[in-house]
C-alpha positions in Angstrom: 179.9 72.1 192.4 178.9 68.9 192.0 180.1 67.4 188.5 182.8 67.4 185.8 182.8 66.4 182.2 185.4 64.9 180.7 186.0 65.0 176.8 189.5 62.2 176.2 190.0 59.8 173.8 189.2 56.1 174.0 192.4 55.7 171.8 194.5 52.5 173.5 198.2 52.9 172.2 199.1 55.8 173.8 202.3 57.1 176.0 202.3 57.0 179.2 201.8 60.2 179.9 198.5 60.8 178.6 197.1 58.4 181.3 199.5 58.7 183.8 197.1 62.9 183.1 193.8 60.4 183.3 194.3 58.6 186.2 195.5 62.5 188.2 191.9 63.8 186.7 190.2 60.5 187.9 191.3 60.5 191.8 191.7 64.5 191.8 187.8 64.0 191.0 186.9 61.3 193.3 188.6 63.0 195.8 187.1 66.2 195.8 184.1 64.2 195.8 183.1 65.6 192.6 181.0 63.2 190.1 182.9 62.0 186.8 180.7 62.7 184.1 182.5 60.8 180.7 181.8 59.2 177.4 180.9 56.0 178.8 183.7 54.0 178.0 185.6 51.2 179.3 189.2 51.6 177.0 191.6 54.2 176.3 191.9 57.6 178.1 187.9 57.7 179.1 188.6 54.1 180.5 191.3 55.1 183.0 189.6 58.3 184.1 186.5 56.2 185.1 188.3 53.5 186.8 190.6 55.7 188.6 187.7 57.5 189.9 185.8 54.7 190.8 188.8 53.3 192.3 189.0 56.5 195.0 185.1 56.0 196.2 183.8 58.8 193.3 180.8 58.9 191.5 180.6 57.9 187.9 178.9 58.8 185.0 178.6 57.8 181.4 176.6 58.5 178.4 177.6 56.8 175.7 175.8 56.0 172.3 174.1 52.8 171.3 175.8 52.3 167.7 179.0 53.2 170.1 178.5 50.5 172.8 180.5 48.3 171.4 182.9 50.2 170.1 184.1 51.7 173.1 183.3 49.0 174.9 180.6 50.7 177.5 181.9 51.0 181.1 179.3 48.5 182.5 180.6 49.5 185.9 179.5 53.3 186.2 176.9 54.4 188.8 174.9 55.6 186.4 175.3 54.5 182.1 172.9 56.6 180.0 172.6 54.8 176.4 171.2 57.7 174.1 170.6 57.5 170.3 172.8 60.0 168.9 176.0 62.2 170.0 174.0 65.0 169.9 172.8 63.9 172.6 175.5 62.2 174.6 177.3 66.1 173.9 173.6 68.0 175.1 173.3 65.3 178.6 177.6 65.8 179.2 177.1 69.6 178.7 173.7 69.6 181.0 175.5 67.2 183.5 178.6 68.8 183.8 179.4 71.7 186.3 182.6 72.2 184.9 185.0 70.9 181.7 188.4 69.6 181.4 189.7 68.4 178.1 192.1 65.8 178.0 194.0 64.4 175.4 191.5 63.2 172.6 190.5 62.7 168.4 187.9 64.6 167.0 185.2 63.7 168.7 186.6 65.5 172.0 187.3 68.3 169.6 183.7 68.4 169.0 182.5 68.3 172.9 185.1 71.0 173.4 184.2 73.0 170.7 180.1 72.7 171.2 181.1 73.5 175.2 183.6 76.4 173.8 180.7 77.9 171.5 178.3 77.7 174.4 180.2 79.9 176.9 181.2 82.4 174.4 177.2 82.8 173.3 176.8 82.8 177.1 174.7 79.8 176.8 176.6 78.7 179.9 179.7 80.1 182.5 180.8 77.3 183.6 184.6 77.0 183.3 186.7 75.2 181.1 190.3 73.7 181.1 192.5 71.8 179.2 195.3 69.4 180.5 197.7 70.5 177.7 200.0 67.0 177.9 203.6 66.9 176.2 202.4 70.2 174.5 199.8 67.8 172.9 197.0 71.0 171.8 199.9 73.4 171.1 198.5 73.1 167.7 195.0 74.1 168.8 195.4 76.9 170.9 198.4 78.2 167.7 195.2 78.0 165.6 193.1 79.8 168.2 195.7 82.6 168.6 195.5 82.7 164.3 191.9 83.0 164.0 192.3 86.2 166.8 195.3 87.7 165.0 193.3 87.3 161.5 189.9 88.9 163.5 187.8 85.8 162.8 188.0 86.1 167.1 187.8 88.2 169.4 191.1 88.5 172.2 188.6 87.9 175.2 188.0 84.3 173.6 191.5 83.4 175.4 189.0 84.4 179.2 187.0 81.4 178.8 189.4 78.6 178.8 192.2 77.9 181.7 195.1 75.3 179.6 198.1 74.1 181.4 200.0 70.8 181.4 199.4 69.7 185.1 196.1 68.0 185.5 196.0 69.6 189.2 196.5 72.1 188.7 193.7 72.7 185.4 191.3 70.4 187.9 192.6 73.5 191.1 190.8 76.1 188.8 187.7 74.6 187.6 187.2 74.2 190.6 187.9 77.3 192.2 185.0 79.5 191.2 186.9 81.8 189.6 185.1 82.4 186.2 184.0 85.6 184.5 181.9 85.7 181.5 183.1 88.5 179.0 180.5 90.6 177.6 178.6 90.1 174.6 180.1 93.2 173.5 184.1 92.1 174.3 183.2 88.2 173.0 181.7 88.2 169.9 183.1 88.1 166.8 180.8 90.9 165.3 181.4 93.7 167.5 184.6 93.6 167.1 186.7 96.6 165.2 
């Protein structure tokens, strides 16, 4: 494993626990000699994770759209800053460049990125590990929604196997870099095979 794509907020007025988690992820990636691939901004949790990774000697690759360069204040200190035309291109490059994925708390953009990665894993388009840092229970409603979908037979129980969820950033880092990552068969994971 050489790199991890991290999805997280560009929001700035957040509780300290969210910033602390981003810093732990940035430092942890650098200490493991893993390249950070992220959304290319220098504000919010994006800025935190990139700044700390760089301060600890980590390589940082940012991917951002032309439209968001001003809004998210593009991080010109990235080792590589890729500026693209569309969000679709941004997501595709981040999925391609990451050997694993970590989702920190964020807004609808973070959710969009996460669900594209999750669907890709469900369909077997990739078998890369996915970790969710559930800081202060932020993702509890998301997890409840997924469980609701399983209970109502819109999703298969094997969906639970596709992500590792923990409130501790280091635990999530340990998981996604562990090499333990089983891919359910299409018969187990795809909804059309459900009974």
